[in-house]
C-alpha positions in Angstrom: 10.9 -15.3 3.6 9.8 -11.8 2.7 8.9 -8.9 5.0 7.0 -5.8 4.3 7.5 -2.9 6.7 5.2 0.1 6.6 5.8 3.6 7.9 3.8 6.8 8.0 0.2 7.1 9.1 -1.0 8.4 12.4 -3.5 11.2 13.1 -4.1 13.7 10.2 -6.6 16.5 9.9 -9.2 16.5 7.2 -8.0 18.4 4.2 -4.3 17.8 5.1 -2.1 15.2 3.6 -0.3 12.0 4.5 2.2 9.7 3.0 2.6 6.0 3.6 5.7 4.1 2.7 6.4 0.4 2.5 9.7 -1.5 2.0 10.0 -5.1 1.0 13.0 -7.2 1.9 14.1 -10.8 2.0 14.1 -13.5 -0.6 12.9 -11.5 -3.6 13.6 -12.3 -7.2 11.1 -9.8 -8.6 7.9 -8.1 -7.4 4.9 -8.0 -9.6 2.0 -5.9 -8.3 2.3 -3.8 -5.2 -0.3 -1.7 -3.5 -2.3 -0.6 -0.5 -5.4 -2.0 1.1 -7.3 -0.7 4.1 -9.7 -2.1 6.6 -12.0 0.1 8.7 -13.7 -1.2 11.9 -16.5 -3.5 11.1 -15.8 -3.6 7.4 -13.9 -5.9 5.0 -10.5 -5.1 3.7 -10.7 -3.2 0.5 -8.2 -2.1 -2.2 -7.0 1.5 -2.1 -4.5 1.5 -5.0 -2.3 -0.9 -6.9 0.6 -0.5 -9.2 2.2 -3.0 -11.5 6.0 -3.4 -12.1 5.5 -1.4 -15.3 3.9 1.5 -13.4 0.3 0.9 -14.3 -1.9 2.2 -11.5 -5.4 1.5 -10.4 -7.4 3.3 -7.7 -10.6 2.7 -5.8 -13.3 5.1 -6.8 -13.4 6.5 -3.3 -9.8 7.8 -3.5 -9.5 8.7 -7.2 -8.1 12.2 -7.6 -6.9 12.3 -4.0 -4.3 9.5 -4.0 -1.1 8.7 -5.8 0.6 5.4 -5.6 4.2 5.1 -6.7 7.0 2.5 -6.5 10.8 2.2 -6.8 11.6 -1.2 -8.4 15.3 -0.9 -7.5 14.5 -0.4 -3.8 11.4 -2.6 -3.6 9.3 0.2 -2.1 5.8 1.5 -2.7 4.4 4.7 -1.4 0.9 6.1 -1.1 0.3 9.9 -1.1 -3.1 10.9 0.0 -4.3 14.5 -0.2 -7.4 16.0 1.4 -8.1 13.0 3.5 -11.6 12.5 4.8 -12.9 11.0 8.1 -14.1 8.0 6.1 -10.5 7.3 5.1 -9.9 6.3 8.7 -8.7 2.7 8.7 -5.7 0.4 9.1 -3.7 0.5 5.9 -1.9 -2.6 4.7 0.9 -2.8 2.2 0.7 -5.6 -0.3 3.2 -7.3 -2.7 3.0 -10.2 -5.1 6.5 -11.5 -5.0 8.3 -13.9 -7.4 10.3 -16.0 -5.0 11.5 -18.5 -7.6 11.9 -17.8 -11.3 12.1 -21.5 -12.2 10.0 -23.2 -11.5 7.9 -20.0 -11.3 6.6 -19.5 -7.8 4.9 -16.4 -6.4 3.5 -15.5 -3.0 1.4 -12.7 -1.7 2.8 -10.8 1.3 1.2 -8.2 3.6 2.6 -5.7 6.0 1.6 -5.5 9.6 -0.7 -2.5 9.0 -0.5 1.1 10.0 -3.3 3.1 11.6 -4.5 6.2 9.8 -7.0 8.4 11.7 -8.5 11.4 10.0 -10.0 13.7 12.6 -9.9 17.3 13.6 
């Protein structure tokens, strides 16, 4: 079993900054992609940013230039730094990881954190 535990979030003012962190633990052989998704009230969950094990990143158009996703492969952690947040960034943010739980036969599973609320408001 694999657990993802998020930290950070809360209330942040527009134009400020916030940092979300996520640590994966449990039966992990290797982690492929990691990243962050979010879900606002009444909307579907959407990708915010992802990062491969090689460090290749991908961002949603809505956060490009404002967000930086990073990871530590040795510690199985992924972080999201968001600068100049906007009210429309208000959502529950979920950590994601595609985990190799068995190298042979190869078996991977997707795991999600429990979610952390981010509210951008003055």
